[in-house]
N, C-alpha and C positions, 0 to 999 in steps of 0.2 A: 626845316619842316620834314625834310627826308631823315634827318638824324631823330627828330622826335619820333618819327613813324617806325624806324628801325629800332629805336630804344623801346616803345611801345610793344613791337613785335617780339623782340628778345624777352621782355618781362612776360609777356602773354605766353611764349613758349616755355619759358621756366615755370611759370605758374601752372601750365598744362601738364609739365612733367612732374612736378610737385603732387598735383592732384592724381595723376595717373599712379605714381608710386603710393600715394596714401590709398587709392581704392584697390590697389593691388594687394597691400597689406591687410586691408579689411576683409578682402576676398580670401586671402590665405588664412585669416583668422577664422572666418566663417566657415572655411572647408575643414579647418582642424577640428572646429566644434562639431561640424557635421560628423566627422569621422569618429569622434569620440562618442557622439550618440548613437551612431550606427554600431559601434562596438558594443556599447553597453546594452543595446538592444538584442545584439546577436547573443551576447552572453547570457542576457535574460532569457530569451527563447530556448537556448540550450539547457538552462537550469529547469525551466518549465518542461521540457521534453523528458529530463532526467527525471523530475518529480513525476510526471506522468507514468513513466515506466515503473517507478516504485510503487506507484498507486496501483497499477495494474498488478505488480507482483504481489503486493499485500492483498490485493482482493482475490487472487488466486490462492494464496496461502489460507486466507479465511475461509475459502470455499472448501479447500482440503480439510482444514481444521473441523469445520461444521461436519463433513462427511465422516470424519474420524468419531467424533462425538456421537453422530447418529449411529454407526456401527457399534460404538461401545454402549450405548442405550439398548440396542437390540440384542447384543450379547448378554447384558444385565438382566433384561426381561426374560430371556431364554433361561439363564441360571436361576432366576426366581421361580419359573414355571417347573425347572427340573427339582430345585429344592421343596417345592409344595408336592410334586409327585412323590418324591422320595420319603417326605413326612407321611404322606397318606399311606404309602407301602409299609413304612414302619408301624404306623399305627394298626394297620390289618395284620401285620406279623405279631405284634404284641396281642392283639385280640385272639389271634389263632393260638399263640404260645398259652396265654391264659386259659383258653379252652381246653387244649391239650393237657395242661397241669390239673385241670378240674376232672377231666375224663381219668387221668392216671389215678388221681387220688380216689375216684369213685371205684376205679377197678381194683385198687389196692385194697379199698376197704370192703369190697365185694369177696376178694380172695382171702381174706383173715377169716 
């Protein structure tokens, strides 16, 4: 009976050691998967932060470009106004020249 009990205890100890080794392997495998998942999440978060920085940079660049377009539109509008003013002055100068030409012809006709 004592031999059976010792044999049973030895089998039980070997079985427990086998189970402990198996659970240790499972725990190591689970830890490895956890570390892999953690690494993937860290990489994804880092990429997300980089993308957010790029979005901010592009947003700032878009704002600068909009400002430049607005400034160019203002310059264009001012140029149009200056051109309109110059046309008006040119028309007035032409009218004055025509009037002076007529007066010169009148004076020449009177002087003959």
